[in-house]
N, C-alpha and C positions, 0 to 999 in steps of 0.2 A: 477407094470409094469413100472412106471416112474423111480424107482430106478434102475432097470435092464438096461434101456436105458441109464441113466446117467453113470452107471458103464461101460457099453460097450463103450460109447463115450469117457469116461476118459481113459480107457485102450488103445483105438485106438490112441487117440491124444498123449498119453504118449509114446506108441511104435513108432509112427512116429517121435516124438521129439528125442528119443534116437537113432533111425536110422540115422537121419540127423546129430546129434552131433557126432556120432561115424563113420560117413562116411569119407573115404579118397580115394584119387586116387590110383590106383594099384601101380604106381611107388613110390609114397610116402610111402605107407604101406610096400612095399618090402624093401626100404632103411632104415626103422625104425626097422626092425626085429633085435633082438639081440639074440645071441645064448649063452646059459649058458656054462661056461668053466668048464671042468671036473677037479677034484682035489681041494684040499683045498688051498686057497690063503689068504693073509692078509685081503683082503676085506671081504671074507666069514667068517673069524674068528671074525671080528668085527660086523658081522650081515648084512653087505651090500652084495648084489648079484654082482658077477663078470660076465662080459659079453665080448664077443669077439668084438673087434673094427676092422673096415675095411678101406681099401684104394682101389683106382681104378688105374690101370696102364694107364697113359695118353700118353706115348711115342708110336708113330706109329709102331716102330719096337719091342716093348716090353721092358722088363727090365730083367737084369741078377740077379740071386741070388748069393750073395758072401758069403764066409766063415767068413769074417770080414768086418768092415765098411770102406772098401777101395777098389778101383779098382785094386790094386796090389794083392789082395788075390784071392784064387781059386774060380772058377765058380762051383756052386753046381747045377745049373739048370736055368730056366728062366720062366717068365710069359708072355703071349701074350698081345697085346694091348687090353685094355678094361676089362681085368681080374679083378675080385673083390677078394682081398687077405686079409687074417687075419693078423693083426698087433698087436704086444705085447707092444712095447714101442719104444722110439727114443733116439738117442745119437748124439753127434757131431762127425763127422768122416771126411774123405777126402772131400775136396771141389769139387763138380761136377757142372760145369757151373754156379758157383755163389751160389750154395746151399750146405751147409756143414752138413745137417741133414740126418741121415740114420735111417731106421725103422728095428727093429728086428721082424722077422716073428713069428707069433703065431702058435702053433701046428706043427712046424717043425723047423729045424735049418737053419740059414741063415739071411742075411741082404739085403735090397734093398735101393737104394738111393732115397731120397725124391724128387729129381729133376724130376723123372719120375713117381712118385706115388702121387696122390691127396688123402689126408686123408678124409674119409667120416664121421669120428667120432673124438672126442678129443683123441689124442694119448699121454699118459703120458710119462715123461722122465724115462729112465731105472734107476734102483737103483743099 
């Protein structure tokens, strides 16, 4: 009888501890979700998992998607303010209001200026 009470108590306390340690606020948990990228990459070939990296549009009027890392290139579309967008990598491009970094979009063609996009993850340099 005593052993079953000890076992039940130990399992209950352990479950509570794991629940508390694994708990996160909904906003934090959502921002930490990573989506596996389809297709083989150098990271996957080396055994490391590749994940989509994100940015959030911070401009009130949104941001235009360009065909190259310059405002002189064609417009392919746009993202609205607050949109969470998938980013592949970054390069130096045309200076936009003091910021010369541009992000290459992941899962589609195009570029957005970093002046109007806040990176939510580490974005590597394009190779």
